[in-house]
N, C-alpha and C positions, 0 to 999 in steps of 0.2 A: 504494500500500500504506500502511496505517496505521502510525503510529509508537508508541514507548513512551508518549509523552504521551497519545496517543489511547487506549491501553490503560488508563492511569490514570483517564482520564475515564470510560471504559466501565465499569470495575468499580464506580464510584460510582453508576451508574444501572442497571447490570445485575449484581446480586449473584451471579447464577447463573454468570457467567463466572469470578469469583474462586473460587466454590465448586468449579467444575470444576477449576481449576488446583490448588487445595489438595487435591482428592481424588486427584490423580495424582502428587503429590509423594511422594518425591523423584525427581528425574530422575537417571539413571545417569551422564550426562555433559552437557556444554554443547550438544552437537549435538542430543540428544533434546529439550532445552528449546527450542532454536531452532526445531526442526521443529514443535513444538506451537504456537509463536507464528506461524510461517509458515502452518500449517494454519488458524489463526484469522484470517489476513489481516494480521498485524503484521510489520513489519520492525524488529527490535530491534538497536540498535547494539552493538558489541563490549563497550563499557564497561558498559552497562546489563545485557547478557546475563551478563557475568562477575559483576556485583554480585548479580543475581537467583540465579544458580547458587550463589554462595558463601553466600548468606543463606537458602537454601531450608530448611535445618534449623531456623533460627530461626522461619520461618513455620510449620513443623510444630509447634513447641513453644509457639507463642504461645497464651496463654490468653484473649486478647481479640481482637476483630476487627482485622485488619491492613489498613490502607489504604496502599498504596505511596506 
């Protein structure tokens, strides 16, 4: 399974992946966020999952492209 680092690499070469993530934000809880990553083939560690969940509102409010 791919890691968070693999996801970061993927969104730089596959902007549709980041757009998909941004289009379904916000996630109601960490479990939903984790399921999305698992469905995409990524195993995200607890620390990274918590950080992404906590920052999802910032991603929604960003006025410029966000590259994790």
